[in-house]
Every structure is written in structure tokens, then in C-alpha cells.
N, C-alpha and C positions, 0 to 999 in steps of 0.2 A: 430396413435397417437391421445391422447385425449388431447383436450385444457385444461389449467391450470384454476382452478375456481379463479374468482378475488375476493380477500379479502383485507382488510385494515390492516391486520396482519403484523406488523414490521418483525417478526421473523417467516420466512416461516417454515412450518413442513415438506416440502418435503425435503429428505436427500441431493439429489443433489444440490437443490436451497441453501441449509444451507452451503453445502461444497463449492460452488461457491463464497458465500458471504464471508466465511472465508478465502478462498484463495485471494480473492480481497483485503481485509484487510490486509492480510499478504504482498502481493504486494506492497501495498501503504506505509506500513511501512518500507519495504525494501528500496524504493525508496526515502523515507526521509532520512533514515540512510545514503544511499549512496551519497545523495546531500549535507547532512552535512558534511560527509567525504572528499568529493571534495573541499567543501569551505574552510575547515580546511587546507586541504594541499595548496590549493592557497593561504591563508593567511600566512602559514608558509613560503612558498615560497617567497612572498613579502617582509616579514620581514628579511629573509636572505639576499636578494639582496640589501636591505638598509644597511646593517651591513659591 
């Protein structure tokens, strides 16, 4: 296994590294959406309990 060359390139040219970066971004986006949905459900539940 050869070591990866160290560069300051923010967008790696290695397809595997690019795929991992895109996958990580997608995971973060899904986590934020799921967290927002959970907060929305919690807020709706609290409002319904008060009525």
C-alpha cells in the first residue's frame, strides 16, 4: 500500500477520498434533517399537551 502524497488541495483527486468526502457530507445533512424533524415532533407534542 503506497502512502498518500500530502498536498494542500481541498478537493482530493483520489476517487475514493472524494467518495468518502461526499458520503460524509451526505451523512451530516441527513443527521441535521433527522434532528430537525425530532425537534419539530417534540414541539408539536408539547403544544398538543398544553391544549
